[in-house]
C-alpha positions in Angstrom: 16.8 -4.6 15.6 15.1 -7.3 17.7 13.9 -10.3 15.7 10.2 -10.9 15.8 8.5 -14.2 15.4 8.2 -15.5 11.8 4.8 -17.0 11.3 5.0 -20.6 10.4 4.0 -21.5 6.8 2.2 -24.5 8.1 -0.2 -22.4 10.3 -3.8 -23.5 9.7 -6.3 -21.2 8.1 -8.2 -18.9 10.5 -11.9 -18.4 10.8 -11.4 -14.7 11.7 -8.4 -12.4 12.3 -7.6 -10.8 15.6 -9.6 -7.5 16.2 -6.4 -5.5 16.0 -5.2 -7.0 12.7 -5.5 -4.7 9.7 -4.0 -7.2 7.3 -4.0 -11.0 7.9 -3.0 -13.6 5.3 -3.2 -17.3 6.0 -1.6 -19.9 3.8 -1.6 -17.5 0.9 -0.6 -18.9 -2.5 -0.3 -17.3 -5.9 0.4 -19.6 -8.8 0.8 -18.5 -12.4 0.2 -21.0 -15.3 2.9 -20.5 -17.8 1.6 -23.1 -20.3 3.0 -26.4 -21.3 2.1 -27.7 -17.8 4.5 -25.3 -16.3 3.6 -23.4 -13.1 5.3 -20.6 -11.2 4.5 -20.3 -7.5 5.0 -16.7 -6.7 3.7 -17.1 -3.1 4.0 -20.4 -1.3 1.6 -20.4 1.7 2.6 -17.0 3.1 1.4 -16.0 6.5 1.5 -12.3 7.6 -0.2 -10.1 10.2 -0.1 -6.3 10.1 -1.9 -4.5 12.9 -3.6 -1.1 13.0 -1.3 1.9 13.0 1.8 -0.3 12.2 4.4 1.1 9.8 5.9 -1.8 8.0 8.4 -2.2 5.1 8.2 -5.3 2.8 11.6 -6.1 1.2 12.9 -8.9 -1.0 15.0 -9.5 -4.1 13.6 -9.6 -7.6 11.4 -12.7 -8.0 10.9 -13.0 -4.2 7.1 -12.5 -4.4 7.0 -9.0 -2.8 5.3 -7.5 -5.9 2.8 -10.3 -6.0 2.1 -9.8 -2.3 1.7 -6.1 -2.8 -0.9 -6.8 -5.6 -2.8 -9.1 -3.3 -2.7 -6.8 -0.3 -3.9 -4.0 -2.6 -6.8 -6.1 -4.0 -5.3 -5.7 -7.5 -5.3 -9.5 -7.8 -6.8 -12.6 -6.2 -4.9 -15.5 -4.5 -4.9 -19.0 -6.0 -5.4 -20.4 -2.5 -5.6 -19.2 1.1 -7.2 -16.4 3.0 -6.7 -12.7 3.0 -8.5 -10.4 5.5 -8.4 -6.6 5.3 -9.8 -4.6 8.1 -11.9 -7.5 9.4 -13.3 -8.4 5.9 -12.4 -11.6 4.1 -11.4 -10.3 0.6 -9.7 -13.3 -0.9 -12.9 -14.7 -2.3 -14.5 -11.5 -3.6 -15.3 -10.9 -7.3 -13.8 -8.1 -9.4 -16.6 -5.6 -8.7 -16.3 -6.2 -4.9 -12.5 -5.9 -5.1 -12.8 -2.6 -6.9 -15.1 -1.3 -4.1 -12.6 -2.4 -1.4 -9.7 -0.7 -3.3 -11.6 2.6 -3.5 -12.8 2.5 0.1 -10.1 0.8 2.2 -6.7 1.4 0.4 -4.8 4.5 -0.6 -2.2 3.8 -3.2 1.1 5.7 -3.7 3.2 4.5 -6.7 6.7 5.3 -7.9 5.5 6.9 -11.2 3.0 9.3 -9.4 0.3 8.2 -11.9 -1.3 11.6 -12.2 -3.4 12.8 -15.1 -1.2 15.2 -17.1 -4.0 17.5 -18.2 -5.8 17.7 -14.8 -5.0 20.1 -11.9 -3.7 18.8 -8.6 -7.2 19.4 -7.2 -8.9 17.4 -9.9 -6.3 14.6 -9.6 -7.0 14.3 -5.8 -10.8 14.4 -6.5 -10.7 11.4 -8.8 -11.3 8.6 -6.1 -14.2 10.6 -4.8 -15.8 10.8 -8.2 -15.6 7.0 -8.4 -17.1 6.8 -4.9 -20.1 8.9 -6.1 -19.6 11.9 -3.8 -21.3 15.2 -4.8 -19.1 17.9 -6.3 -19.1 20.3 -3.3 -18.0 17.6 -0.9 -15.4 16.3 -3.3 -13.8 19.8 -3.6 -13.8 20.3 0.2 -12.2 17.0 0.9 -9.7 17.3 -1.9 -8.6 20.7 -0.5 -8.2 19.2 3.0 -6.1 16.4 1.7 -3.9 18.8 -0.3 -3.5 21.0 2.8 -2.5 18.0 4.8 0.6 17.4 2.6 1.4 21.1 2.1 0.1 21.4 -1.4 -3.1 23.5 -1.1 -1.3 26.7 -2.5 -0.6 24.8 -5.7 -3.9 23.0 -6.1 -4.5 24.7 -9.5 -1.2 23.6 -11.0 -1.0 20.7 -13.4 1.7 18.0 -12.9 4.1 19.4 -15.5 4.1 22.6 -13.4 5.2 20.8 -10.2 8.5 19.3 -9.1 8.9 15.5 -8.5 8.4 15.9 -4.8 5.3 18.1 -5.3 3.8 15.5 -7.6 4.4 12.8 -5.1 2.8 14.9 -2.4 -0.3 15.3 -4.7 -0.2 11.5 -5.1 -0.2 11.0 -1.4 -3.1 13.5 -1.0 -5.0 11.4 -3.5 -4.2 8.3 -1.5 -5.5 10.0 1.7 -8.7 11.6 0.3 -11.0 8.6 0.8 -9.8 8.2 4.4 -8.6 4.7 3.8 -7.8 2.0 6.3 -4.3 1.5 4.9 -1.7 3.4 2.8 0.1 1.1 0.4 3.3 2.8 -1.0 5.2 1.0 -3.8 8.8 2.5 -4.1 7.4 6.0 -3.3 10.9 7.7 -3.6 12.1 5.8 -6.6 11.9 8.8 -9.0 13.1 11.3 -6.5 16.6 12.7 -5.5 17.8 11.8 -2.0 16.8 15.1 -0.4 13.3 15.1 -1.8 12.9 11.4 -0.9 13.8 12.3 2.7 11.1 14.9 2.7 8.5 12.4 1.4 9.5 9.8 4.0 9.2 12.5 6.7 5.7 13.0 5.5 5.0 9.3 5.9 6.4 9.5 9.4 3.9 12.3 10.2 1.0 10.4 8.6 1.9 7.3 10.7 2.0 9.5 13.9 -1.5 10.7 13.0 -2.8 7.1 13.2 -2.4 5.8 9.6 -1.4 2.2 8.9 1.4 2.2 6.3 2.8 -0.6 4.2 5.9 0.4 2.3 7.3 -1.9 -0.5 10.9 -1.1 -1.3 14.2 -2.6 -2.2 16.2 0.3 -0.6 17.5 -0.4 2.9 17.8 3.2 3.8 14.1 3.8 3.0 13.1 0.6 4.9 14.8 2.1 7.9 12.0 4.6 8.3 9.5 1.8 9.0 9.1 0.3 12.5 9.1 -3.2 11.2 10.7 -4.9 8.3 9.5 -8.1 6.6 11.8 -9.8 4.2 10.2 -12.1 1.5 12.1 -14.8 -0.2 10.9 -17.6 -2.5 7.3 -16.7 -1.8 7.4 -16.9 2.0 8.4 -14.7 5.0 12.1 -15.3 5.4 12.6 -12.8 8.3 10.4 -10.5 10.3 12.2 -7.8 12.4 10.7 -5.1 14.6 12.8 -2.2 15.8 13.3 -1.7 19.5 
């Protein structure tokens, strides 16, 4: 691997990110108040740029801040200080309703536990983000079928999660992440509940999605999974410790 430049934590806040930048954080802090005048700084002025159609893995030990960073990138939380731009929009200062809209429109989530509704079919699980977006029924069905077809699951769209294997459930979860045509796919330990062979099949699917133009951010603690990415960012003590791009 060739080592890329690590962005200085003293870099000043920016008025706007570069046009090619999908994710841009500037002096990003997240501080938790633990009571009794105790504070925990999960992020300490972190600077990171991820460009369109990049495939990046974020790694770090427990307590490094990578989960906090994932929550901020995914608009599941707001920073204590600093700026976060997503697809050209400053999201670090938005309220909860605006963050919910950004999550539904811009980000496709893939989680380790699959997070599928047990009593719903694969088709209905994939339709859910479109229901929240207010799309009419016919359009929801068409787009959900297209997303399931893209991950090879259209033949099993009428099956419920307990009728599917772990790999098939994760494919449904990926279809759900794709259905709103998001700017970025955020995957948190997507192979954590899968055997190595099935995990390899899921990572091959991410390779294909990246080749088709998707921006992918993969959060993992597994080095063999991180090897699928084209760039690996290591987080330690709330800052970027190392940023490496493959040749």
